[in-house]
Backbone as numpy.savetxt, mean C-alpha at the origin, in Angstrom:
# Nx Ny Nz CAx CAy CAz Cx Cy Cz
22.46 15.75 -4.09 21.74 16.52 -5.07 20.70 17.36 -4.33
20.83 18.67 -4.41 19.90 19.57 -3.77 19.01 20.17 -4.85
17.72 19.91 -4.80 16.80 20.35 -5.84 16.29 21.75 -5.52
16.47 22.71 -6.47 15.92 24.05 -6.24 14.40 24.00 -6.14
13.82 25.03 -5.52 12.38 25.03 -5.30 11.60 24.97 -6.61
12.12 25.56 -7.71 11.41 25.49 -8.99 11.35 24.05 -9.49
12.43 23.29 -9.28 12.43 21.89 -9.69 11.51 21.06 -8.79
11.49 21.39 -7.49 10.59 20.69 -6.58 9.14 20.95 -7.00
8.84 22.17 -7.42 7.49 22.48 -7.89 7.17 21.71 -9.17
8.14 21.59 -10.08 7.93 20.80 -11.30 7.69 19.33 -10.95
8.44 18.81 -9.97 8.22 17.43 -9.52 6.82 17.26 -8.96
6.38 18.24 -8.18 5.03 18.19 -7.59 3.97 18.12 -8.69
4.17 18.92 -9.76 3.21 18.92 -10.87 3.23 17.58 -11.62
4.43 17.03 -11.85 4.54 15.73 -12.54 3.83 14.63 -11.74
4.03 14.67 -10.42 3.41 13.66 -9.58 1.89 13.84 -9.55
1.43 15.08 -9.51 -0.02 15.34 -9.55 -0.62 14.81 -10.86
0.11 14.94 -11.97 -0.35 14.38 -13.25 -0.47 12.86 -13.17
0.51 12.22 -12.52 0.45 10.76 -12.35 -0.76 10.37 -11.51
-1.00 11.09 -10.42 -2.14 10.77 -9.56 -3.46 10.90 -10.31
-3.53 11.83 -11.25 -4.75 12.05 -12.02 -4.85 11.11 -13.23
-3.76 10.40 -13.55 -3.73 9.53 -14.73 -4.59 8.29 -14.50
-4.96 7.61 -15.59 -5.72 6.36 -15.44 -4.95 5.33 -14.61
-5.70 4.46 -13.95 -5.11 3.48 -13.04 -4.17 2.51 -13.75
-4.22 2.39 -15.07 -3.33 1.49 -15.80 -1.87 1.93 -15.65
-1.66 3.23 -15.45 -0.29 3.72 -15.21 -0.01 3.48 -13.73
0.75 2.41 -13.44 0.88 1.96 -12.05 2.07 2.52 -11.30
3.17 2.82 -11.99 4.38 3.23 -11.27 4.86 4.58 -11.78
5.24 5.43 -10.84 5.79 6.76 -11.12 7.24 6.75 -10.66
8.13 7.29 -11.48 9.54 7.38 -11.13 10.09 8.73 -11.58
10.89 9.35 -10.72 11.44 10.66 -11.05 12.74 10.87 -10.28
13.75 11.49 -10.91 14.97 11.83 -10.16 14.61 12.73 -8.98
15.27 12.49 -7.85 14.96 13.28 -6.66 16.19 13.34 -5.76
16.23 14.39 -4.97 17.31 14.53 -4.00 17.02 13.64 -2.80
17.92 13.66 -1.86 17.73 12.95 -0.60 16.46 13.49 0.07
15.64 12.62 0.67 14.37 13.09 1.24 14.52 14.06 2.41
15.74 14.27 2.91 15.93 15.27 3.96 15.84 16.69 3.38
15.90 16.78 2.05 15.77 18.06 1.35 14.39 18.13 0.69
13.85 19.32 0.46 12.56 19.40 -0.26 12.65 18.78 -1.65
11.75 17.86 -1.94 11.76 17.17 -3.23 10.53 17.49 -4.07
9.48 17.99 -3.43 8.23 18.22 -4.13 7.29 17.03 -4.05
7.74 15.93 -3.47 6.91 14.74 -3.39 6.28 14.54 -2.02
6.99 14.90 -0.99 6.51 14.66 0.37 5.41 15.66 0.75
4.32 15.17 1.33 3.29 16.10 1.80 3.83 17.08 2.84
4.98 16.75 3.43 5.57 17.63 4.44 6.41 18.75 3.83
6.51 18.82 2.49 7.27 19.89 1.84 6.47 21.17 1.69
5.20 21.14 2.00 4.33 22.29 1.77 4.38 23.30 2.90
3.43 24.22 2.92 3.34 25.22 3.99 3.14 24.55 5.35
3.48 25.25 6.41 3.47 24.69 7.76 2.10 24.13 8.16
1.03 24.88 7.88 -0.31 24.40 8.27 -0.70 23.14 7.51
-0.37 23.08 6.21 -0.66 21.88 5.43 0.14 20.69 5.93
1.38 20.94 6.32 2.23 19.88 6.86 1.66 19.35 8.18
1.26 20.27 9.06 0.65 19.84 10.34 -0.63 19.06 10.11
-1.45 19.49 9.15 -2.70 18.79 8.85 -2.41 17.39 8.33
-1.38 17.25 7.46 -0.99 15.94 6.97 -0.59 15.02 8.12
0.27 15.52 9.02 0.74 14.69 10.13 -0.41 14.32 11.09
-1.34 15.22 11.28 -2.49 14.92 12.15 -3.33 13.80 11.53
-3.65 13.92 10.23 -4.44 12.89 9.55 -3.70 11.56 9.52
-2.40 11.61 9.23 -1.61 10.38 9.19 -1.58 9.71 10.56
-1.43 10.50 11.62 -1.40 9.95 12.97 -2.70 9.26 13.34
-3.83 9.86 12.97 -5.13 9.25 13.26 -5.28 7.94 12.47
-4.94 7.96 11.19 -5.05 6.76 10.37 -4.17 5.63 10.90
-2.90 5.94 11.17 -1.97 4.91 11.64 -2.37 4.35 13.00
-2.92 5.21 13.86 -3.41 4.73 15.16 -4.59 3.79 14.97
-5.53 4.17 14.11 -6.71 3.32 13.87 -6.29 1.97 13.29
-5.30 1.95 12.41 -4.86 0.70 11.79 -4.23 -0.26 12.79
-3.77 0.25 13.90 -3.17 -0.62 14.93 -4.22 -1.28 15.81
-5.42 -0.72 15.83 -6.46 -1.19 16.75 -7.29 -2.31 16.15
-8.17 -2.87 16.99 -8.94 -4.05 16.58 -10.24 -3.72 15.83
-10.72 -2.51 15.88 -12.02 -2.19 15.28 -11.88 -1.98 13.79
-12.51 -2.86 13.02 -12.37 -2.85 11.57 -13.08 -1.67 10.90
-14.30 -1.38 11.34 -15.10 -0.33 10.69 -14.40 1.02 10.60
-13.85 1.55 11.71 -13.16 2.84 11.63 -11.96 2.83 10.68
-11.26 1.71 10.60 -10.11 1.62 9.67 -10.58 1.82 8.24
-11.64 1.09 7.88 -12.14 1.17 6.51 -12.66 2.57 6.20
-13.39 3.16 7.15 -13.92 4.51 6.95 -12.79 5.53 6.78
-11.76 5.44 7.61 -10.65 6.39 7.51 -9.86 6.21 6.22
-9.65 4.97 5.80 -8.96 4.74 4.53 -9.74 5.34 3.37
-11.07 5.13 3.37 -11.89 5.71 2.30 -11.82 7.23 2.33
-11.90 7.79 3.52 -11.84 9.25 3.65 -10.49 9.80 3.19
-9.43 9.00 3.35 -8.09 9.42 2.95 -7.83 9.21 1.46
-8.82 8.68 0.73 -8.68 8.56 -0.72 -8.49 7.15 -1.24
-8.33 6.16 -0.37 -8.19 4.78 -0.82 -9.54 4.27 -1.30
-9.51 3.38 -2.28 -10.73 2.73 -2.75 -10.80 1.38 -2.03
-11.84 1.23 -1.20 -11.98 0.03 -0.36 -13.35 -0.57 -0.61
-13.37 -1.85 -0.98 -14.62 -2.55 -1.28 -15.37 -2.95 -0.02
-16.33 -3.84 -0.21 -17.14 -4.32 0.92 -16.58 -5.64 1.44
-16.95 -5.96 2.68 -16.52 -7.18 3.36 -14.99 -7.31 3.39
-14.33 -6.19 3.61 -12.87 -6.17 3.76 -12.56 -6.27 5.24
-11.57 -7.09 5.59 -11.14 -7.19 6.98 -9.66 -6.84 7.07
-9.35 -5.90 7.96 -7.97 -5.51 8.22 -7.69 -5.79 9.69
-6.73 -6.67 9.95 -6.41 -7.07 11.31 -5.67 -5.96 12.06
-5.16 -6.29 13.24 -4.48 -5.30 14.08 -3.05 -5.07 13.64
-2.52 -3.94 14.06 -1.11 -3.58 13.89 -0.68 -3.52 12.43
-1.60 -3.18 11.53 -1.29 -3.03 10.11 -0.75 -1.63 9.87
0.20 -1.51 8.93 0.75 -0.20 8.55 0.51 -0.01 7.07
-0.18 1.05 6.72 -0.41 1.42 5.32 0.15 2.81 5.14
1.03 2.96 4.17 1.70 4.22 3.87 0.69 5.37 3.87
0.80 6.30 4.84 -0.22 7.35 4.95 -0.01 8.52 3.98
1.12 8.54 3.29 1.43 9.70 2.45 0.59 9.74 1.18
0.31 8.58 0.58 -0.37 8.56 -0.72 -1.45 7.49 -0.74
-2.37 7.54 0.20 -3.40 6.51 0.31 -4.29 6.44 -0.93
-4.33 7.50 -1.72 -5.14 7.48 -2.94 -4.59 6.49 -3.97
-3.40 5.95 -3.74 -2.83 4.95 -4.65 -3.23 3.52 -4.28
-4.05 3.36 -3.25 -4.41 2.02 -2.76 -5.83 1.65 -3.17
-5.97 0.44 -3.71 -7.29 -0.13 -4.01 -7.37 -1.50 -3.36
-8.39 -1.70 -2.55 -8.67 -3.00 -1.93 -10.08 -3.39 -2.35
-10.18 -4.47 -3.11 -11.49 -4.88 -3.61 -12.26 -5.68 -2.55
-13.44 -6.17 -2.91 -14.33 -6.89 -1.98 -13.69 -8.18 -1.45
-14.09 -8.56 -0.24 -13.77 -9.86 0.36 -12.28 -10.09 0.60
-11.52 -9.04 0.77 -10.08 -9.15 1.03 -9.86 -9.28 2.53
-8.88 -10.11 2.91 -8.46 -10.22 4.31 -6.99 -9.83 4.40
-6.68 -8.93 5.33 -5.32 -8.47 5.55 -4.95 -8.82 6.98
-3.90 -9.64 7.13 -3.52 -10.19 8.42 -2.78 -9.21 9.31
-2.55 -9.66 10.54 -1.88 -8.86 11.56 -0.48 -8.44 11.11
-0.13 -7.20 11.36 1.22 -6.71 11.13 1.61 -6.51 9.69
0.68 -6.57 8.75 1.00 -6.37 7.34 1.44 -4.93 7.11
2.38 -4.74 6.19 2.84 -3.41 5.80 2.64 -3.24 4.30
2.02 -2.13 3.92 1.78 -1.83 2.50 2.44 -0.49 2.19
3.48 -0.54 1.35 4.21 0.67 0.95 3.65 1.20 -0.35
3.48 2.49 -0.43 2.96 3.12 -1.65 4.01 4.02 -2.31
5.15 4.22 -1.65 6.23 4.99 -2.25 7.55 4.63 -1.59
8.64 5.03 -2.23 9.97 4.86 -1.64 10.93 5.84 -2.29
11.97 6.18 -1.55 13.09 6.94 -2.09 14.24 5.97 -2.29
14.84 6.02 -3.47 16.06 5.28 -3.76 17.17 6.33 -3.94
18.42 5.93 -3.98 19.48 6.93 -4.21 19.21 7.71 -5.51
18.91 8.99 -5.36 18.68 9.86 -6.51 17.36 9.65 -7.22
16.41 8.94 -6.62 15.15 8.66 -7.30 14.00 8.52 -6.30
12.84 9.05 -6.71 11.58 8.85 -5.97 10.72 7.94 -6.82
10.10 6.94 -6.18 9.19 6.03 -6.86 7.91 5.90 -6.04
6.80 5.84 -6.73 5.50 5.60 -6.09 4.72 4.69 -7.01
3.79 3.95 -6.46 3.02 3.06 -7.31 1.70 2.67 -6.70
0.75 2.42 -7.58 -0.58 1.99 -7.17 -0.50 0.54 -6.69
-1.08 0.26 -5.55 -1.19 -1.10 -5.03 -2.65 -1.50 -5.15
-2.87 -2.64 -5.82 -4.23 -3.13 -6.04 -4.30 -4.54 -5.45
-5.23 -4.73 -4.53 -5.47 -6.04 -3.93 -6.85 -6.47 -4.41
-6.85 -7.45 -5.31 -8.08 -7.87 -5.98 -8.99 -8.71 -5.09
-10.21 -8.85 -5.54 -11.29 -9.54 -4.84 -10.84 -10.90 -4.28
-11.14 -11.12 -3.01 -10.92 -12.42 -2.39 -9.48 -12.75 -2.05
-8.56 -11.81 -2.21 -7.16 -12.09 -1.88 -6.98 -12.13 -0.36
-5.97 -12.87 0.07 -5.63 -12.97 1.49 -4.17 -12.61 1.65
-3.90 -11.64 2.53 -2.53 -11.22 2.82 -2.21 -11.73 4.22
-1.26 -12.66 4.32 -0.91 -13.26 5.60 -0.17 -12.30 6.51
-0.19 -12.62 7.79 0.42 -11.77 8.81 1.88 -11.44 8.53
2.22 -10.19 8.80 3.58 -9.67 8.73 4.17 -9.68 7.32
3.31 -9.78 6.30 3.77 -9.68 4.92 4.06 -8.22 4.60
4.91 -8.00 3.61 5.24 -6.66 3.11 4.87 -6.60 1.65
4.03 -5.62 1.29 3.62 -5.41 -0.09 4.27 -4.12 -0.57
5.08 -4.21 -1.62 5.77 -3.03 -2.15 4.89 -2.20 -3.06
5.35 -0.98 -3.34 4.59 -0.08 -4.20 4.50 -0.64 -5.62
3.39 -0.34 -6.30 3.21 -0.76 -7.69 2.83 -2.21 -7.87
2.46 -2.91 -6.82 2.18 -4.35 -6.88 0.68 -4.59 -6.98
0.31 -5.58 -7.79 -1.07 -6.03 -7.86 -1.15 -7.45 -7.35
-2.03 -7.68 -6.38 -2.29 -9.02 -5.86 -3.57 -9.49 -6.55
-3.46 -10.56 -7.33 -4.57 -11.03 -8.16 -5.74 -11.57 -7.37
-6.86 -11.71 -8.06 -8.09 -12.21 -7.46 -7.86 -13.61 -6.88
-8.25 -13.80 -5.62 -8.13 -15.09 -4.97 -6.71 -15.52 -4.65
-5.74 -14.64 -4.83 -4.35 -14.98 -4.53 -4.11 -14.94 -3.02
-3.05 -15.62 -2.59 -2.68 -15.65 -1.18 -1.23 -15.23 -1.05
-0.98 -14.28 -0.17 0.39 -13.90 0.19 0.65 -14.53 1.55
1.63 -15.42 1.60 1.92 -16.13 2.84 2.45 -15.18 3.90
2.25 -15.55 5.15 2.75 -14.75 6.26 4.25 -14.52 6.13
4.67 -13.29 6.33 6.08 -12.93 6.30 6.67 -12.75 4.92
5.88 -12.93 3.87 6.40 -12.77 2.50 6.69 -11.30 2.21
7.71 -11.07 1.39 8.03 -9.72 0.91 7.75 -9.69 -0.58
6.68 -9.00 -0.96 6.19 -9.04 -2.34 6.55 -7.74 -3.05
7.40 -7.85 -4.06 7.82 -6.70 -4.84 7.40 -6.78 -6.29
6.61 -7.80 -6.62 6.11 -7.95 -7.99 4.69 -8.50 -7.93
4.00 -8.45 -9.05 2.61 -8.88 -9.09 2.46 -10.36 -8.73
1.35 -10.66 -8.10 0.98 -12.04 -7.79 -0.23 -12.36 -8.66
-0.10 -13.35 -9.57 -1.22 -13.66 -10.47 -2.44 -14.18 -9.70
-3.62 -14.08 -10.31 -4.83 -14.58 -9.66 -4.70 -16.05 -9.29
-5.19 -16.40 -8.10 -5.22 -17.78 -7.67 -3.87 -18.41 -7.37
-2.83 -17.59 -7.20 -1.49 -18.12 -6.92 -1.09 -17.78 -5.49
0.00 -18.39 -5.04 0.55 -18.18 -3.71 1.89 -17.48 -3.84
2.11 -16.43 -3.05 3.41 -15.76 -2.95 3.98 -16.11 -1.59
5.19 -16.67 -1.59 5.78 -17.15 -0.35 7.27 -16.83 -0.33
7.77 -16.41 0.83 9.19 -16.20 1.01 9.62 -14.75 0.90
10.92 -14.54 1.04 11.52 -13.21 0.98 12.84 -13.31 0.23
12.88 -12.83 -1.02 11.78 -12.24 -1.79 10.75 -13.30 -2.18
9.53 -12.85 -2.38 8.43 -13.77 -2.64 8.64 -14.54 -3.94
8.33 -15.82 -3.87 8.31 -16.68 -5.05 6.85 -17.04 -5.31
6.50 -17.17 -6.57 5.12 -17.48 -6.94 4.99 -18.99 -7.09
4.00 -19.55 -6.43 3.75 -20.99 -6.46 2.27 -21.24 -6.72
1.94 -22.47 -7.14 0.51 -22.80 -7.26 -0.13 -22.77 -5.88
-1.37 -22.39 -5.86 -2.11 -22.37 -4.61 -2.78 -23.73 -4.43
-2.33 -24.49 -3.45 -2.91 -25.80 -3.19 -4.25 -25.62 -2.51
-5.22 -26.33 -2.97 -6.55 -26.26 -2.36 -6.54 -27.05 -1.06
-7.27 -26.58 -0.09 -7.33 -27.26 1.20 -8.02 -28.61 1.03
-7.55 -29.58 1.78 -8.17 -30.90 1.76 -9.55 -30.80 2.39
-10.45 -31.67 1.99 -11.78 -31.64 2.63 -11.65 -31.83 4.13
-12.47 -31.11 4.84 -12.41 -31.16 6.31 -12.90 -32.52 6.79
-12.18 -33.08 7.73 -12.62 -34.35 8.32 -12.36 -34.31 9.82
-13.04 -35.14 10.52 -12.86 -35.19 11.97 -12.33 -36.57 12.35
-11.03 -36.66 12.62 -10.44 -37.96 12.89 -10.92 -38.59 14.20
-11.50 -37.82 15.10 -11.87 -38.36 16.41 -13.37 -38.57 16.52
-14.07 -38.61 15.40 -15.52 -38.76 15.47 -15.91 -40.17 15.83
């Protein structure tokens, strides 16, 4: 399916309306051609200078997310349009979809482990989908987990390392496995020192 430029422009307008819509509208879906053709959704479909500027910003953000310094990551995410709370920690080698960072909300006291990937959009056969990802206060995302677009991780929830999360995780629950299954979050046993 090859989308004419007028349809790509209509797609761009529909997506801009979604981005401006209230946060309750979490997922956007629209018929689209193969992403190798102009669809109106990719920031790289625009004029050459805008495309170069997008790739430069994305490269800086993705490089910062791989490094150990937390402060620059948070500052760059905020500058790119993400809503990021206080006392957020993002470990090394994290990948956050650079195309639509304005769809990401990370609340206070969140920890994101090494190698986590957060997707904010995807192309399916004949369809483009994007969604707001919300990581609520106090959530923990374990290393190498994958968070899909349109997912909300509830307050105090834990995503186990390596989990692939494609649906919401309720507050105070554990998401484990691939695909992720929701389980009760077991509280840690009181700390003791057996060799005292």
